[in-house]
N, CA, C and O atoms as a Tinker XYZ file with bonds, in Angstrom:
   408  protein
     1  N      8.526000   -7.498000  -16.677000    73     2
     2  CA     8.848000   -6.122000  -16.339000    64     1     3
     3  C      7.550000   -5.355000  -16.078000    63     2     4     5
     4  O      6.556000   -5.545000  -16.779000    81     3
     5  N      7.570000   -4.487000  -15.064000    73     3     6
     6  CA     6.386000   -3.701000  -14.721000    64     5     7
     7  C      6.311000   -2.463000  -15.592000    63     6     8     9
     8  O      7.327000   -1.830000  -15.878000    81     7
     9  N      5.118000   -2.127000  -16.007000    73     7    10
    10  CA     4.941000   -0.907000  -16.779000    64     9    11
    11  C      5.014000    0.289000  -15.837000    63    10    12    13
    12  O      4.840000    0.137000  -14.628000    81    11
    13  N      5.267000    1.456000  -16.372000    73    11    14
    14  CA     5.356000    2.654000  -15.532000    64    13    15
    15  C      4.023000    2.946000  -14.858000    63    14    16    17
    16  O      3.991000    3.615000  -13.825000    81    15
    17  N      2.929000    2.459000  -15.420000    73    15    18
    18  CA     1.624000    2.666000  -14.795000    64    17    19
    19  C      1.472000    1.841000  -13.524000    63    18    20    21
    20  O      0.638000    2.156000  -12.674000    81    19
    21  N      2.270000    0.791000  -13.390000    73    19    22
    22  CA     2.161000   -0.081000  -12.225000    64    21    23
    23  C      3.218000    0.214000  -11.172000    63    22    24    25
    24  O      3.120000   -0.278000  -10.048000    81    23
    25  N      4.227000    1.009000  -11.516000    73    23    26
    26  CA     5.325000    1.301000  -10.604000    64    25    27
    27  C      5.405000    2.801000  -10.403000    63    26    28    29
    28  O      5.379000    3.571000  -11.362000    81    27
    29  N      5.502000    3.206000   -9.147000    73    27    30
    30  CA     5.595000    4.627000   -8.850000    64    29    31
    31  C      6.662000    4.819000   -7.794000    63    30    32    33
    32  O      6.977000    3.885000   -7.056000    81    31
    33  N      7.219000    6.009000   -7.708000    73    31    34
    34  CA     8.239000    6.272000   -6.692000    64    33    35
    35  C      8.045000    7.666000   -6.105000    63    34    36    37
    36  O      7.351000    8.510000   -6.673000    81    35
    37  N      8.681000    7.885000   -4.944000    73    35    38
    38  CA     8.580000    9.172000   -4.253000    64    37    39
    39  C      9.957000    9.559000   -3.727000    63    38    40    41
    40  O     10.857000    8.724000   -3.637000    81    39
    41  N     10.109000   10.836000   -3.380000    73    39    42
    42  CA    11.361000   11.332000   -2.799000    64    41    43
    43  C     11.268000   11.288000   -1.276000    63    42    44    45
    44  O     10.178000   11.181000   -0.715000    81    43
    45  N     12.432000   11.371000   -0.608000    73    43    46
    46  CA    12.478000   11.356000    0.858000    64    45    47
    47  C     11.602000   12.470000    1.428000    63    46    48    49
    48  O     11.458000   13.528000    0.816000    81    47
    49  N     11.023000   12.230000    2.595000    73    47    50
    50  CA    10.182000   13.183000    3.312000    64    49    51
    51  C      8.905000   13.542000    2.561000    63    50    52    53
    52  O      8.238000   14.518000    2.903000    81    51
    53  N      8.567000   12.767000    1.552000    73    51    54
    54  CA     7.349000   13.001000    0.789000    64    53    55
    55  C      6.223000   12.128000    1.314000    63    54    56    57
    56  O      6.401000   11.258000    2.167000    81    55
    57  N      5.079000   12.404000    0.767000    73    55    58
    58  CA     3.930000   11.539000    0.957000    64    57    59
    59  C      3.638000   10.916000   -0.391000    63    58    60    61
    60  O      3.586000   11.616000   -1.403000    81    59
    61  N      3.449000    9.615000   -0.416000    73    59    62
    62  CA     3.095000    8.913000   -1.644000    64    61    63
    63  C      1.663000    8.420000   -1.510000    63    62    64    65
    64  O      1.196000    8.148000   -0.404000    81    63
    65  N      0.972000    8.305000   -2.627000    73    63    66
    66  CA    -0.441000    7.928000   -2.610000    64    65    67
    67  C     -0.674000    6.630000   -3.365000    63    66    68    69
    68  O     -0.069000    6.371000   -4.405000    81    67
    69  N     -1.571000    5.822000   -2.808000    73    67    70
    70  CA    -2.048000    4.609000   -3.470000    64    69    71
    71  C     -3.564000    4.691000   -3.477000    63    70    72    73
    72  O     -4.186000    4.909000   -2.438000    81    71
    73  N     -4.157000    4.516000   -4.649000    73    71    74
    74  CA    -5.618000    4.509000   -4.714000    64    73    75
    75  C     -6.116000    3.070000   -4.715000    63    74    76    77
    76  O     -5.464000    2.161000   -5.227000    81    75
    77  N     -7.286000    2.897000   -4.127000    73    75    78
    78  CA    -7.964000    1.611000   -4.142000    64    77    79
    79  C     -9.217000    1.820000   -4.975000    63    78    80    81
    80  O    -10.118000    2.564000   -4.588000    81    79
    81  N     -9.263000    1.156000   -6.120000    73    79    82
    82  CA   -10.393000    1.338000   -7.034000    64    81    83
    83  C    -10.574000    0.061000   -7.838000    63    82    84    85
    84  O     -9.609000   -0.539000   -8.312000    81    83
    85  N    -11.818000   -0.338000   -7.980000    73    83    86
    86  CA   -12.162000   -1.529000   -8.754000    64    85    87
    87  C    -11.398000   -2.754000   -8.252000    63    86    88    89
    88  O    -10.883000   -3.550000   -9.038000    81    87
    89  N    -11.338000   -2.886000   -6.933000    73    87    90
    90  CA   -10.717000   -4.034000   -6.276000    64    89    91
    91  C     -9.248000   -4.207000   -6.653000    63    90    92    93
    92  O     -8.783000   -5.327000   -6.868000    81    91
    93  N     -8.519000   -3.088000   -6.730000    73    91    94
    94  CA    -7.074000   -3.165000   -6.957000    64    93    95
    95  C     -6.380000   -1.961000   -6.328000    63    94    96    97
    96  O     -6.979000   -0.902000   -6.143000    81    95
    97  N     -5.102000   -2.151000   -6.005000    73    95    98
    98  CA    -4.247000   -1.086000   -5.495000    64    97    99
    99  C     -3.508000   -0.495000   -6.686000    63    98   100   101
   100  O     -2.977000   -1.229000   -7.519000    81    99
   101  N     -3.474000    0.852000   -6.769000    73    99   102
   102  CA    -2.785000    1.505000   -7.874000    64   101   103
   103  C     -1.941000    2.656000   -7.360000    63   102   104   105
   104  O     -2.497000    3.616000   -6.828000    81   103
   105  N     -0.614000    2.606000   -7.496000    73   103   106
   106  CA     0.129000    1.574000   -8.206000    64   105   107
   107  C      0.212000    0.282000   -7.387000    63   106   108   109
   108  O      0.094000    0.292000   -6.162000    81   107
   109  N      0.413000   -0.805000   -8.089000    73   107   110
   110  CA     0.543000   -2.113000   -7.441000    64   109   111
   111  C      1.883000   -2.229000   -6.727000    63   110   112   113
   112  O      1.979000   -2.856000   -5.672000    81   111
   113  N      2.918000   -1.622000   -7.304000    73   111   114
   114  CA     4.252000   -1.585000   -6.707000    64   113   115
   115  C      4.647000   -0.125000   -6.548000    63   114   116   117
   116  O      4.613000    0.650000   -7.504000    81   115
   117  N      5.019000    0.238000   -5.331000    73   115   118
   118  CA     5.404000    1.617000   -5.031000    64   117   119
   119  C      6.792000    1.593000   -4.414000    63   118   120   121
   120  O      7.030000    0.873000   -3.445000    81   119
   121  N      7.712000    2.379000   -4.972000    73   119   122
   122  CA     9.070000    2.466000   -4.427000    64   121   123
   123  C      9.246000    3.839000   -3.798000    63   122   124   125
   124  O      9.024000    4.862000   -4.446000    81   123
   125  N      9.650000    3.857000   -2.517000    73   123   126
   126  CA     9.811000    5.105000   -1.773000    64   125   127
   127  C     11.067000    5.036000   -0.918000    63   126   128   129
   128  O     11.484000    3.944000   -0.531000    81   127
   129  N     11.679000    6.176000   -0.616000    73   127   130
   130  CA    12.783000    6.186000    0.344000    64   129   131
   131  C     12.238000    6.108000    1.769000    63   130   132   133
   132  O     11.109000    6.519000    2.039000    81   131
   133  N     13.047000    5.578000    2.665000    73   131   134
   134  CA    12.671000    5.529000    4.082000    64   133   135
   135  C     12.297000    6.929000    4.547000    63   134   136   137
   136  O     12.909000    7.917000    4.141000    81   135
   137  N     11.284000    6.998000    5.406000    73   135   138
   138  CA    10.794000    8.282000    5.899000    64   137   139
   139  C      9.561000    8.766000    5.161000    63   138   140   141
   140  O      9.003000    9.808000    5.503000    81   139
   141  N      9.128000    8.023000    4.152000    73   139   142
   142  CA     7.947000    8.411000    3.373000    64   141   143
   143  C      6.684000    7.871000    4.032000    63   142   144   145
   144  O      6.649000    6.733000    4.499000    81   143
   145  N      5.660000    8.699000    4.062000    73   143   146
   146  CA     4.345000    8.271000    4.512000    64   145   147
   147  C      3.527000    7.922000    3.276000    63   146   148   149
   148  O      3.390000    8.730000    2.358000    81   147
   149  N      2.989000    6.715000    3.267000    73   147   150
   150  CA     2.133000    6.276000    2.161000    64   149   151
   151  C      0.685000    6.404000    2.620000    63   150   152   153
   152  O      0.324000    5.964000    3.712000    81   151
   153  N     -0.140000    7.012000    1.769000    73   151   154
   154  CA    -1.559000    7.209000    2.054000    64   153   155
   155  C     -2.373000    6.398000    1.051000    63   154   156   157
   156  O     -2.245000    6.584000   -0.159000    81   155
   157  N     -3.211000    5.498000    1.562000    73   155   158
   158  CA    -4.132000    4.726000    0.734000    64   157   159
   159  C     -5.507000    5.379000    0.821000    63   158   160   161
   160  O     -5.961000    5.717000    1.914000    81   159
   161  N     -6.179000    5.562000   -0.323000    73   159   162
   162  CA    -7.521000    6.131000   -0.372000    64   161   163
   163  C     -8.459000    5.112000   -1.005000    63   162   164   165
   164  O     -8.218000    4.633000   -2.113000    81   163
   165  N     -9.527000    4.789000   -0.290000    73   163   166
   166  CA   -10.495000    3.815000   -0.782000    64   165   167
   167  C    -11.502000    4.503000   -1.701000    63   166   168   169
   168  O    -12.272000    5.359000   -1.262000    81   167
   169  N    -11.490000    4.127000   -2.961000    73   167   170
   170  CA   -12.427000    4.674000   -3.931000    64   169   171
   171  C    -13.558000    3.716000   -4.279000    63   170   172   173
   172  O    -14.364000    3.999000   -5.165000    81   171
   173  N    -13.619000    2.590000   -3.589000    73   171   174
   174  CA   -14.690000    1.617000   -3.820000    64   173   175
   175  C    -15.781000    1.776000   -2.768000    63   174   176   177
   176  O    -15.518000    2.218000   -1.649000    81   175
   177  N    -17.000000    1.413000   -3.135000    73   175   178
   178  CA   -18.134000    1.508000   -2.215000    64   177   179
   179  C    -18.248000    0.245000   -1.366000    63   178   180   181
   180  O    -19.345000   -0.252000   -1.110000    81   179
   181  N    -17.106000   -0.260000   -0.938000    73   179   182
   182  CA   -17.045000   -1.459000   -0.100000    64   181   183
   183  C    -15.795000   -1.343000    0.769000    63   182   184   185
   184  O    -14.838000   -0.663000    0.400000    81   183
   185  N    -15.806000   -2.001000    1.913000    73   183   186
   186  CA   -14.648000   -1.936000    2.811000    64   185   187
   187  C    -13.468000   -2.741000    2.262000    63   186   188   189
   188  O    -13.625000   -3.809000    1.669000    81   187
   189  N    -12.275000   -2.172000    2.491000    73   187   190
   190  CA   -11.023000   -2.848000    2.176000    64   189   191
   191  C    -10.089000   -2.666000    3.362000    63   190   192   193
   192  O    -10.327000   -1.835000    4.239000    81   191
   193  N     -9.011000   -3.464000    3.375000    73   191   194
   194  CA    -7.945000   -3.260000    4.362000    64   193   195
   195  C     -6.614000   -3.171000    3.628000    63   194   196   197
   196  O     -6.493000   -3.566000    2.468000    81   195
   197  N     -5.630000   -2.647000    4.326000    73   195   198
   198  CA    -4.239000   -2.638000    3.870000    64   197   199
   199  C     -3.483000   -3.389000    4.964000    63   198   200   201
   200  O     -3.184000   -2.835000    6.022000    81   199
   201  N     -3.184000   -4.643000    4.695000    73   199   202
   202  CA    -2.628000   -5.536000    5.707000    64   201   203
   203  C     -1.272000   -6.052000    5.250000    63   202   204   205
   204  O     -1.173000   -6.672000    4.191000    81   203
   205  N     -0.234000   -5.807000    6.027000    73   203   206
   206  CA     1.109000   -6.279000    5.701000    64   205   207
   207  C      1.136000   -7.800000    5.639000    63   206   208   209
   208  O      0.491000   -8.479000    6.439000    81   207
   209  N      1.891000   -8.326000    4.679000    73   207   210
   210  CA     2.056000   -9.761000    4.519000    64   209   211
   211  C      1.421000  -10.225000    3.225000    63   210   212   213
   212  O      1.190000   -9.443000    2.303000    81   211
   213  N      1.146000  -11.523000    3.182000    73   211   214
   214  CA     0.491000  -12.128000    2.032000    64   213   215
   215  C     -0.746000  -12.857000    2.534000    63   214   216   217
   216  O     -0.812000  -13.218000    3.710000    81   215
   217  N     -1.731000  -13.082000    1.662000    73   215   218
   218  CA    -2.945000  -13.761000    2.112000    64   217   219
   219  C     -2.631000  -15.056000    2.871000    63   218   220   221
   220  O     -1.852000  -15.892000    2.413000    81   219
   221  N     -3.255000  -15.195000    4.030000    73   219   222
   222  CA    -3.038000  -16.365000    4.871000    64   221   223
   223  C     -1.815000  -16.269000    5.764000    63   222   224   225
   224  O     -1.595000  -17.132000    6.614000    81   223
   225  N     -1.011000  -15.215000    5.577000    73   223   226
   226  CA     0.218000  -15.069000    6.351000    64   225   227
   227  C      0.513000  -13.593000    6.613000    63   226   228   229
   228  O      1.456000  -13.042000    6.044000    81   227
   229  N     -0.294000  -12.940000    7.481000    73   227   230
   230  CA    -0.041000  -11.531000    7.790000    64   229   231
   231  C      1.355000  -11.331000    8.372000    63   230   232   233
   232  O      1.861000  -12.175000    9.111000    81   231
   233  N      1.973000  -10.190000    8.022000    73   231   234
   234  CA     3.330000   -9.908000    8.469000    64   233   235
   235  C      3.419000   -9.183000    9.800000    63   234   236   237
   236  O      4.455000   -9.228000   10.463000    81   235
   237  N      2.337000   -8.512000   10.200000    73   235   238
   238  CA     2.315000   -7.869000   11.503000    64   237   239
   239  C      2.921000   -6.477000   11.581000    63   238   240   241
   240  O      2.890000   -5.867000   12.650000    81   239
   241  N      3.469000   -5.951000   10.491000    73   239   242
   242  CA     4.073000   -4.615000   10.544000    64   241   243
   243  C      3.001000   -3.526000   10.534000    63   242   244   245
   244  O      3.118000   -2.536000   11.255000    81   243
   245  N      1.953000   -3.705000    9.717000    73   243   246
   246  CA     0.867000   -2.731000    9.687000    64   245   247
   247  C     -0.427000   -3.419000    9.273000    63   246   248   249
   248  O     -0.420000   -4.430000    8.572000    81   247
   249  N     -1.532000   -2.845000    9.724000    73   247   250
   250  CA    -2.873000   -3.319000    9.349000    64   249   251
   251  C     -3.837000   -2.162000    9.570000    63   250   252   253
   252  O     -3.998000   -1.684000   10.693000    81   251
   253  N     -4.464000   -1.723000    8.517000    73   251   254
   254  CA    -5.356000   -0.570000    8.591000    64   253   255
   255  C     -6.677000   -0.879000    9.273000    63   254   256   257
   256  O     -7.367000    0.036000    9.723000    81   255
   257  N     -7.043000   -2.158000    9.357000    73   255   258
   258  CA    -8.423000   -2.471000    9.673000    64   257   259
   259  C     -9.239000   -2.128000    8.433000    63   258   260   261
   260  O     -8.683000   -1.674000    7.433000    81   259
   261  N    -10.553000   -2.341000    8.489000    73   259   262
   262  CA   -11.383000   -2.062000    7.317000    64   261   263
   263  C    -11.763000   -0.590000    7.269000    63   262   264   265
   264  O    -12.114000    0.009000    8.286000    81   263
   265  N    -11.686000   -0.015000    6.069000    73   263   266
   266  CA   -12.143000    1.360000    5.863000    64   265   267
   267  C    -12.875000    1.436000    4.533000    63   266   268   269
   268  O    -12.599000    0.657000    3.620000    81   267
   269  N    -13.804000    2.371000    4.427000    73   267   270
   270  CA   -14.742000    2.371000    3.303000    64   269   271
   271  C    -14.524000    3.549000    2.356000    63   270   272   273
   272  O    -13.569000    4.311000    2.505000    81   271
   273  N    -15.411000    3.686000    1.393000    73   271   274
   274  CA   -15.290000    4.675000    0.328000    64   273   275
   275  C    -15.044000    6.079000    0.868000    63   274   276   277
   276  O    -15.739000    6.557000    1.765000    81   275
   277  N    -14.027000    6.725000    0.288000    73   275   278
   278  CA   -13.681000    8.091000    0.667000    64   277   279
   279  C    -12.747000    8.191000    1.859000    63   278   280   281
   280  O    -12.183000    9.256000    2.112000    81   279
   281  N    -12.573000    7.113000    2.590000    73   279   282
   282  CA   -11.682000    7.148000    3.752000    64   281   283
   283  C    -10.238000    6.892000    3.326000    63   282   284   285
   284  O     -9.964000    6.262000    2.305000    81   283
   285  N     -9.325000    7.408000    4.153000    73   283   286
   286  CA    -7.887000    7.265000    3.910000    64   285   287
   287  C     -7.246000    6.591000    5.111000    63   286   288   289
   288  O     -7.751000    6.657000    6.232000    81   287
   289  N     -6.107000    5.935000    4.843000    73   287   290
   290  CA    -5.296000    5.359000    5.908000    64   289   291
   291  C     -3.842000    5.546000    5.503000    63   290   292   293
   292  O     -3.502000    5.411000    4.328000    81   291
   293  N     -2.980000    5.858000    6.470000    73   291   294
   294  CA    -1.576000    6.104000    6.136000    64   293   295
   295  C     -0.640000    5.360000    7.074000    63   294   296   297
   296  O     -1.004000    4.987000    8.189000    81   295
   297  N      0.583000    5.154000    6.583000    73   295   298
   298  CA     1.630000    4.492000    7.353000    64   297   299
   299  C      2.966000    5.076000    6.929000    63   298   300   301
   300  O      3.229000    5.230000    5.737000    81   299
   301  N      3.821000    5.406000    7.911000    73   299   302
   302  CA     5.159000    5.920000    7.610000    64   301   303
   303  C      6.143000    4.760000    7.583000    63   302   304   305
   304  O      6.251000    4.004000    8.548000    81   303
   305  N      6.860000    4.623000    6.467000    73   303   306
   306  CA     7.860000    3.573000    6.299000    64   305   307
   307  C      9.229000    4.125000    6.696000    63   306   308   309
   308  O      9.791000    4.970000    5.999000    81   307
   309  N      9.756000    3.645000    7.812000    73   307   310
   310  CA    11.012000    4.177000    8.338000    64   309   311
   311  C     12.213000    3.276000    8.066000    63   310   312   313
   312  O     13.356000    3.728000    8.145000    81   311
   313  N     11.967000    2.010000    7.747000    73   311   314
   314  CA    13.056000    1.044000    7.542000    64   313   315
   315  C     13.061000    0.530000    6.107000    63   314   316   317
   316  O     12.008000    0.169000    5.580000    81   315
   317  N     14.248000    0.491000    5.455000    73   315   318
   318  CA    14.330000   -0.089000    4.110000    64   317   319
   319  C     13.889000   -1.556000    4.116000    63   318   320   321
   320  O     14.052000   -2.267000    5.107000    81   319
   321  N     13.331000   -1.982000    2.993000    73   319   322
   322  CA    12.895000   -3.362000    2.832000    64   321   323
   323  C     11.715000   -3.432000    1.887000    63   322   324   325
   324  O     11.263000   -2.418000    1.356000    81   323
   325  N     11.220000   -4.647000    1.684000    73   323   326
   326  CA    10.031000   -4.853000    0.859000    64   325   327
   327  C      8.881000   -5.219000    1.761000    63   326   328   329
   328  O      8.996000   -6.112000    2.601000    81   327
   329  N      7.763000   -4.527000    1.588000    73   327   330
   330  CA     6.584000   -4.706000    2.422000    64   329   331
   331  C      5.388000   -5.111000    1.553000    63   330   332   333
   332  O      4.659000   -4.251000    1.060000    81   331
   333  N      5.189000   -6.417000    1.367000    73   331   334
   334  CA     3.998000   -6.839000    0.638000    64   333   335
   335  C      2.765000   -6.588000    1.492000    63   334   336   337
   336  O      2.840000   -6.577000    2.720000    81   335
   337  N      1.629000   -6.386000    0.831000    73   335   338
   338  CA     0.377000   -6.193000    1.569000    64   337   339
   339  C     -0.787000   -6.703000    0.739000    63   338   340   341
   340  O     -0.656000   -6.949000   -0.460000    81   339
   341  N     -1.932000   -6.857000    1.400000    73   339   342
   342  CA    -3.127000   -7.380000    0.745000    64   341   343
   343  C     -4.357000   -6.861000    1.480000    63   342   344   345
   344  O     -4.250000   -6.250000    2.543000    81   343
   345  N     -5.528000   -7.116000    0.895000    73   343   346
   346  CA    -6.793000   -6.799000    1.538000    64   345   347
   347  C     -7.302000   -8.066000    2.209000    63   346   348   349
   348  O     -7.410000   -9.107000    1.562000    81   347
   349  N     -7.614000   -7.991000    3.497000    73   347   350
   350  CA    -8.093000   -9.169000    4.233000    64   349   351
   351  C     -9.442000   -9.664000    3.731000    63   350   352   353
   352  O     -9.747000  -10.848000    3.871000    81   351
   353  N    -10.241000   -8.807000    3.162000    73   351   354
   354  CA   -11.562000   -9.217000    2.670000    64   353   355
   355  C    -11.498000   -9.729000    1.231000    63   354   356   357
   356  O    -12.309000  -10.567000    0.837000    81   355
   357  N    -10.547000   -9.236000    0.450000    73   355   358
   358  CA   -10.429000   -9.586000   -0.977000    64   357   359
   359  C     -8.970000   -9.968000   -1.229000    63   358   360   361
   360  O     -8.171000   -9.141000   -1.668000    81   359
   361  N     -8.634000  -11.212000   -0.950000    73   359   362
   362  CA    -7.229000  -11.635000   -0.934000    64   361   363
   363  C     -6.549000  -11.615000   -2.296000    63   362   364   365
   364  O     -5.332000  -11.786000   -2.375000    81   363
   365  N     -7.302000  -11.412000   -3.365000    73   363   366
   366  CA    -6.669000  -11.265000   -4.682000    64   365   367
   367  C     -6.078000   -9.860000   -4.845000    63   366   368   369
   368  O     -5.300000   -9.612000   -5.766000    81   367
   369  N     -6.449000   -8.957000   -3.957000    73   367   370
   370  CA    -5.910000   -7.591000   -3.978000    64   369   371
   371  C     -4.577000   -7.587000   -3.233000    63   370   372   373
   372  O     -4.536000   -7.781000   -2.018000    81   371
   373  N     -3.487000   -7.365000   -3.969000    73   371   374
   374  CA    -2.159000   -7.356000   -3.363000    64   373   375
   375  C     -1.360000   -6.167000   -3.880000    63   374   376   377
   376  O     -1.661000   -5.618000   -4.940000    81   375
   377  N     -0.354000   -5.782000   -3.135000    73   375   378
   378  CA     0.556000   -4.721000   -3.536000    64   377   379
   379  C      1.865000   -4.858000   -2.780000    63   378   380   381
   380  O      1.993000   -5.698000   -1.889000    81   379
   381  N      2.836000   -4.029000   -3.138000    73   379   382
   382  CA     4.144000   -4.042000   -2.486000    64   381   383
   383  C      4.644000   -2.601000   -2.365000    63   382   384   385
   384  O      4.565000   -1.820000   -3.313000    81   383
   385  N      5.158000   -2.269000   -1.183000    73   383   386
   386  CA     5.894000   -1.023000   -1.003000    64   385   387
   387  C      7.358000   -1.405000   -0.842000    63   386   388   389
   388  O      7.717000   -2.138000    0.079000    81   387
   389  N      8.207000   -0.902000   -1.746000    73   387   390
   390  CA     9.651000   -1.124000   -1.680000    64   389   391
   391  C     10.275000    0.136000   -1.095000    63   390   392   393
   392  O     10.175000    1.219000   -1.670000    81   391
   393  N     10.922000   -0.024000    0.060000    73   391   394
   394  CA    11.496000    1.112000    0.768000    64   393   395
   395  C     13.008000    1.061000    0.635000    63   394   396   397
   396  O     13.640000    0.074000    1.011000    81   395
   397  N     13.582000    2.128000    0.098000    73   395   398
   398  CA    15.022000    2.225000   -0.106000    64   397   399
   399  C     15.641000    3.109000    0.978000    63   398   400   401
   400  O     14.939000    3.856000    1.660000    81   399
   401  N     16.960000    3.013000    1.128000    73   399   402
   402  CA    17.661000    3.884000    2.078000    64   401   403
   403  C     17.488000    5.325000    1.593000    63   402   404   405
   404  O     17.487000    5.578000    0.389000    81   403
   405  N     17.340000    6.279000    2.539000    73   403   406
   406  CA    17.115000    7.676000    2.132000    64   405   407
   407  C     18.306000    8.273000    1.390000    63   406   408
   408  O     18.262000    9.435000    0.988000    81   407
């Protein structure tokens, strides 16, 4: 079971935030309704990516490219489903956005 520190949720038409710090995505699992824009903020002094899929098997739905400390990248989730993602440079960094019907 995931602790509340690892799972977060948002309401429809909201913006949800994921921080990147110390080579991890926080929260690791984010549940949002369709129509939510998720914003990732890089708090590390090194480049990271937010790439849909799993290491070695990109999903093709989204890919931020590399962005560095202080930069943000966002994506609007319009369709329900589970969207795993990872960092292309640090494949141990993984997360999931779970999108529910609005």
